Residue frames as qw, qx, qy, qz and C-alpha x, y, z in Angstrom:
[[0.580, 0.148, 0.710, 0.372, -10.16, 13.31, -1.64],
 [0.237, 0.517, -0.218, -0.793, -10.22, 15.16, -4.96],
 [0.826, 0.425, 0.070, -0.364, -11.78, 14.05, -8.23],
 [0.509, 0.619, -0.598, -0.032, -8.31, 12.89, -9.25],
 [0.177, -0.365, 0.855, -0.323, -7.99, 10.58, -6.25],
 [0.491, -0.132, -0.809, -0.296, -9.49, 7.10, -6.54],
 [0.669, -0.505, 0.008, -0.545, -12.27, 6.34, -4.08],
 [0.281, -0.427, 0.811, -0.285, -11.55, 4.06, -1.16],
 [0.871, 0.143, -0.218, -0.418, -12.78, 1.10, -3.16],
 [0.644, -0.396, 0.653, -0.042, -11.90, -2.32, -1.84],
 [0.707, 0.504, -0.433, -0.242, -10.07, -4.34, -4.47],
 [0.978, -0.161, -0.021, 0.131, -8.49, -7.77, -4.18],
 [0.500, -0.658, 0.374, 0.421, -4.78, -7.78, -3.37],
 [0.532, -0.049, 0.601, 0.595, -2.63, -7.03, -6.39],
 [0.246, 0.670, 0.535, 0.453, -5.04, -4.59, -8.07],
 [0.184, -0.391, -0.202, 0.879, -5.04, -0.79, -8.08],
 [0.261, 0.801, 0.537, 0.035, -7.73, 1.64, -9.18],
 [0.344, -0.194, 0.164, 0.904, -6.70, 4.67, -11.22],
 [0.320, 0.807, 0.332, -0.368, -8.35, 7.75, -12.68],
 [0.023, -0.568, 0.534, 0.626, -6.64, 7.60, -16.03],
 [0.803, 0.439, -0.084, -0.393, -7.54, 6.48, -19.52],
 [0.851, -0.111, 0.445, 0.255, -5.99, 3.29, -20.83],
 [0.115, -0.446, 0.567, 0.683, -3.54, 3.42, -23.72],
 [0.599, 0.357, -0.256, -0.669, -5.13, 3.10, -27.16],
 [0.490, 0.217, -0.825, -0.178, -3.99, -0.48, -27.78],
 [0.017, 0.054, 0.873, -0.484, -5.22, -1.50, -24.30],
 [0.474, 0.291, 0.271, -0.786, -8.63, 0.06, -24.92],
 [0.628, 0.330, -0.473, -0.522, -9.04, -1.67, -28.30],
 [0.354, 0.171, -0.916, 0.073, -7.85, -5.00, -26.89],
 [0.143, 0.101, 0.782, -0.598, -10.01, -4.96, -23.74],
 [0.594, 0.281, 0.049, -0.753, -13.14, -4.07, -25.70],
 [0.617, 0.293, -0.633, -0.364, -12.51, -7.02, -28.02],
 [0.343, 0.095, -0.912, 0.202, -11.72, -9.68, -25.39],
 [0.205, 0.141, 0.653, -0.715, -14.55, -8.54, -23.10],
 [0.241, 0.450, 0.851, 0.124, -17.09, -9.03, -25.90],
 [0.178, 0.749, 0.190, -0.610, -17.81, -5.38, -26.70],
 [0.688, 0.698, 0.190, 0.060, -18.08, -4.28, -30.32],
 [0.723, -0.063, 0.136, 0.674, -14.65, -3.86, -31.90],
 [0.093, 0.979, 0.045, -0.174, -13.20, -0.39, -32.37],
 [0.726, 0.487, -0.077, 0.480, -10.23, 0.89, -34.33],
 [0.530, -0.261, -0.218, 0.777, -7.32, 2.88, -32.91],
 [0.042, 0.298, 0.217, 0.928, -8.74, 5.94, -34.71],
 [0.505, -0.609, -0.428, -0.437, -12.06, 5.49, -32.90],
 [0.697, -0.427, -0.414, 0.401, -10.23, 4.90, -29.63],
 [0.371, 0.153, -0.100, 0.910, -8.47, 8.27, -29.92],
 [0.277, -0.503, -0.186, -0.798, -11.72, 10.21, -29.52],
 [0.747, -0.523, -0.391, -0.129, -12.93, 8.07, -26.62],
 [0.718, -0.192, -0.317, 0.590, -9.62, 8.40, -24.81],
 [0.275, 0.151, -0.054, 0.948, -9.36, 12.16, -25.23],
 [0.255, -0.322, -0.191, -0.892, -12.96, 13.30, -24.87],
 [0.551, -0.460, -0.696, -0.026, -14.49, 11.42, -21.96],
 [0.347, -0.813, 0.041, -0.466, -15.61, 13.26, -18.84],
 [0.481, -0.611, 0.585, -0.230, -13.98, 10.66, -16.55],
 [0.729, 0.253, -0.634, -0.059, -12.13, 7.36, -16.71],
 [0.638, -0.528, 0.506, -0.242, -11.68, 4.67, -14.08],
 [0.724, 0.367, -0.581, -0.058, -9.28, 1.82, -14.74],
 [0.791, -0.505, 0.332, -0.090, -8.10, -1.12, -12.69],
 [0.501, 0.622, -0.601, 0.021, -4.61, -2.49, -13.20],
 [0.954, -0.219, -0.182, 0.090, -3.16, -5.80, -12.07],
 [0.580, -0.713, 0.239, 0.313, 0.13, -5.90, -10.18],
 [0.687, 0.102, 0.448, 0.563, 1.84, -6.56, -13.53],
 [0.002, -0.417, 0.132, 0.899, 0.55, -3.17, -14.76],
 [0.001, 0.218, 0.812, 0.541, -1.79, -4.84, -17.24],
 [0.432, -0.096, -0.009, -0.896, -5.24, -3.33, -17.73],
 [0.038, 0.139, 0.973, -0.178, -7.75, -5.57, -15.92],
 [0.082, 0.704, 0.703, -0.059, -10.93, -3.43, -16.09],
 [0.140, -0.019, 0.111, 0.984, -12.11, -0.06, -17.32],
 [0.087, 0.747, 0.659, 0.022, -15.07, 2.25, -17.63],
 [0.213, 0.039, 0.068, 0.974, -15.72, 5.82, -18.61],
 [0.121, 0.715, 0.565, -0.394, -18.29, 8.55, -18.29],
 [0.209, 0.361, 0.393, 0.820, -19.47, 10.87, -21.04],
 [0.170, -0.780, -0.590, 0.117, -21.41, 13.96, -20.19],
 [0.145, 0.813, 0.093, 0.557, -21.69, 17.64, -19.61],
 [0.400, 0.139, -0.548, 0.721, -20.44, 17.58, -16.02],
 [0.264, -0.164, 0.289, -0.905, -23.63, 19.01, -14.55],
 [0.687, 0.025, 0.371, -0.624, -26.75, 16.94, -15.12],
 [0.914, 0.311, -0.073, -0.250, -26.28, 14.37, -17.92],
 [0.210, -0.577, 0.787, 0.061, -23.87, 11.46, -17.61],
 [0.924, 0.225, -0.155, -0.269, -23.63, 8.30, -19.70],
 [0.557, -0.507, 0.653, 0.071, -21.53, 5.33, -18.58],
 [0.801, 0.529, -0.210, -0.187, -19.75, 3.44, -21.35],
 [0.577, 0.520, -0.607, 0.169, -17.03, 0.89, -22.06],
 [0.623, -0.501, 0.496, -0.339, -17.53, -0.97, -18.79],
 [0.864, 0.312, -0.391, -0.064, -15.34, -4.00, -19.41],
 [0.577, -0.610, 0.539, -0.062, -13.28, -6.54, -17.48],
 [0.330, 0.474, -0.796, -0.182, -10.62, -8.81, -18.95],
 [0.883, -0.149, -0.317, -0.312, -12.00, -12.39, -18.79],
 [0.656, 0.151, -0.605, 0.426, -8.82, -13.43, -16.95],
 [0.114, 0.108, -0.501, 0.851, -9.79, -11.04, -14.12],
 [0.515, -0.367, -0.317, -0.707, -13.56, -11.48, -13.97],
 [0.750, -0.454, -0.466, -0.115, -15.55, -12.56, -10.89],
 [0.574, -0.109, -0.416, 0.696, -13.35, -10.50, -8.55],
 [0.146, -0.822, -0.424, 0.350, -15.48, -7.39, -8.17],
 [0.374, -0.178, 0.237, 0.879, -13.45, -5.25, -10.55],
 [0.000, 0.474, 0.568, 0.673, -16.43, -4.22, -12.70],
 [0.385, -0.791, -0.476, 0.014, -18.37, -3.27, -9.57],
 [0.498, -0.521, -0.068, 0.690, -15.39, -1.24, -8.33],
 [0.236, 0.119, 0.398, 0.879, -15.21, 0.64, -11.64],
 [0.185, -0.639, -0.580, -0.469, -18.95, 1.36, -11.57],
 [0.478, -0.745, -0.393, 0.249, -18.98, 2.45, -7.92],
 [0.448, -0.345, 0.063, 0.823, -16.03, 4.77, -8.49],
 [0.105, 0.285, 0.469, 0.830, -17.57, 6.39, -11.57],
 [0.315, -0.714, -0.563, -0.272, -20.90, 6.86, -9.78],
 [0.513, -0.647, -0.270, 0.494, -19.18, 8.38, -6.74],
 [0.350, -0.118, 0.213, 0.905, -17.34, 10.82, -8.97],
 [0.084, -0.510, -0.538, -0.666, -20.60, 11.87, -10.62],
 [0.447, -0.742, -0.499, 0.024, -22.29, 12.34, -7.23],
 [0.498, -0.495, -0.114, 0.703, -19.41, 14.52, -6.00],
 [0.256, -0.041, 0.335, 0.906, -19.34, 16.70, -9.12],
 [0.110, -0.439, -0.623, -0.638, -22.98, 17.09, -10.07],
 [0.380, -0.213, 0.236, -0.869, -25.77, 19.13, -8.56],
 [0.502, 0.043, 0.762, -0.407, -28.58, 17.05, -7.00],
 [0.727, 0.409, 0.474, -0.281, -30.43, 14.56, -9.22],
 [0.074, 0.504, -0.642, -0.573, -28.05, 13.97, -12.12],
 [0.879, 0.313, 0.052, -0.356, -29.43, 11.93, -15.01],
 [0.227, -0.512, 0.812, 0.163, -27.22, 8.83, -15.34],
 [0.875, 0.322, 0.008, -0.362, -27.69, 6.40, -18.22],
 [0.209, -0.430, 0.836, 0.268, -26.05, 3.36, -19.75],
 [0.786, 0.215, -0.368, -0.448, -26.86, 0.72, -22.34],
 [0.557, -0.403, 0.685, -0.241, -26.92, -2.62, -20.56],
 [0.567, 0.280, -0.726, -0.270, -25.80, -5.66, -22.51],
 [0.862, -0.314, -0.306, -0.254, -27.03, -8.94, -20.98],
 [0.731, 0.016, -0.514, 0.448, -23.75, -9.84, -19.21],
 [0.211, 0.174, -0.376, 0.885, -23.77, -6.61, -17.19],
 [0.417, -0.522, -0.340, -0.662, -27.46, -6.29, -16.41],
 [0.719, -0.494, -0.474, 0.119, -27.32, -8.06, -13.05],
 [0.510, -0.136, -0.238, 0.815, -24.48, -5.82, -11.87],
 [0.018, -0.298, -0.146, -0.943, -26.22, -2.65, -13.05],
 [0.558, -0.558, -0.438, -0.430, -29.50, -3.61, -11.39],
 [0.705, -0.404, -0.444, 0.378, -27.65, -4.37, -8.14],
 [0.348, -0.068, -0.119, 0.927, -26.34, -0.79, -8.24],
 [0.164, 0.551, 0.459, -0.677, -29.87, 0.60, -8.58],
 [0.159, 0.213, -0.505, -0.821, -30.24, 0.99, -12.35],
 [0.533, 0.392, 0.663, -0.351, -33.73, 0.41, -13.71],
 [0.402, 0.414, 0.646, 0.499, -35.18, 0.08, -17.18],
 [0.076, -0.180, 0.010, 0.981, -35.77, 3.50, -18.69],
 [0.038, -0.522, -0.768, -0.368, -39.38, 2.82, -19.72],
 [0.706, 0.573, 0.395, -0.130, -41.32, 4.52, -21.11],
 [0.206, 0.816, -0.444, -0.308, -38.18, 5.88, -22.79],
 [0.960, 0.135, 0.218, 0.113, -36.42, 3.45, -25.08],
 [0.368, -0.584, 0.485, 0.538, -32.73, 3.41, -25.93],
 [0.736, 0.643, 0.207, -0.045, -32.30, 3.91, -29.66],
 [0.447, -0.462, 0.465, 0.609, -29.40, 4.01, -32.08],
 [0.572, 0.723, -0.107, -0.373, -28.82, 5.01, -35.69],
 [0.861, -0.057, 0.419, 0.281, -27.14, 2.07, -37.47],
 [0.267, 0.847, -0.341, -0.307, -24.28, 2.95, -39.78]]
């Protein structure tokens, strides 16, 4: 398997995992309906073009069902972002499949002990903890409001 090949992730029938970014309108739409902060098509352009890796899940119709991406330098620092599942497709393991695939890609590419971070909104915290994520204390996630 190469980094371009999806991992052997088990998905329900009718879904396929891909290593490609969604289209701009899909990205903006999925963020909105999944409860993430809204973004414009102009903001989407940078996310789509400049991420280290993307994992998407598509339904048999071709519609985007779930997505996630990794930002980082490709060696030691990786940040997971935009982990989202369409509410119509939730509770089927798609978010877990996206996370497991992104983590496997990081493990294959990075030297030992990569630093992997994410900001965990309440709906995803149980999933992230089940995958081994812990609070970053004593460090604290911070942001600069604009």
